[in-house]
C-alpha positions in Angstrom: 58.5 5.2 72.3 62.1 4.2 71.8 64.6 6.3 69.9 64.6 3.8 67.1 60.7 4.1 66.8 61.0 7.9 66.8 63.3 7.9 63.8 61.6 5.0 61.9 59.6 5.9 58.8 55.8 6.3 59.1 55.3 3.7 56.4 57.2 0.7 55.0 56.7 -0.5 51.5 53.6 1.7 51.1 52.1 0.3 54.3 51.1 2.8 57.0 52.5 1.4 60.2 50.1 3.3 62.4 47.0 2.3 60.4 48.2 -1.4 60.3 48.8 -1.4 64.1 45.3 0.1 64.6 43.7 -2.7 62.5 45.7 -5.4 64.3 44.8 -4.1 67.7 41.1 -3.9 66.8 41.2 -7.4 65.5 42.9 -8.6 68.7 40.2 -6.9 70.9 37.4 -8.5 68.8 39.1 -11.9 69.0 39.1 -11.5 72.8 35.5 -10.6 72.8 34.7 -13.5 70.5 36.5 -15.9 72.9 34.5 -14.5 75.9 31.2 -14.9 74.0 32.1 -18.5 73.0 32.7 -19.3 76.7 29.4 -17.7 77.6 27.6 -19.8 75.0 29.3 -23.0 76.3 28.1 -22.1 79.8 24.5 -21.8 78.5 24.7 -25.2 76.8 26.1 -26.7 80.0 23.3 -25.1 82.0 20.7 -26.4 79.6 22.3 -29.9 79.8 22.1 -29.9 83.6 18.4 -29.1 83.2 17.9 -32.2 81.0 18.2 -30.7 77.5 20.4 -32.2 74.8 23.0 -29.6 73.6 23.7 -31.4 70.3 20.0 -31.1 69.4 19.9 -27.5 70.6 22.8 -26.6 68.3 20.9 -28.1 65.4 17.8 -26.0 66.3 19.9 -22.8 66.5 21.5 -23.6 63.1 18.1 -24.3 61.5 16.6 -21.1 63.0 19.3 -19.1 61.2 18.2 -20.4 57.8 15.5 -18.7 55.7 12.3 -20.7 55.1 13.1 -21.7 51.5 16.6 -23.0 52.4 15.2 -25.0 55.4 12.4 -26.5 53.2 15.0 -27.5 50.5 17.2 -29.2 53.0 14.3 -31.0 54.7 13.0 -32.3 51.3 16.5 -33.5 50.4 16.9 -35.2 53.7 13.5 -36.9 53.3 14.6 -38.1 49.8 17.9 -39.5 51.1 16.2 -41.2 54.0 13.6 -42.8 51.6 16.4 -43.9 49.3 18.0 -45.7 52.2 14.8 -47.2 53.4 14.9 -45.2 56.6 11.5 -43.5 56.4 9.1 -44.1 59.3 
């Protein structure tokens, strides 16, 4: 700790310097973890692609699986309606 830091007030403008620093450091650590997880996910998609799977479709499946049943049914019904309106039904 420098001499300037030792004599600096604990808070500035009602903001606790120590608490703020703690929050910022926690966020930075979580951002690093998030980046590492994102890289891991990209590797899994790359591995799946090398085994003949289509990552774009897999991402859609993951997104759909996150939805609850009612939301998924609503979106599927709306999609069917739009496709029928455009004459794209099978």
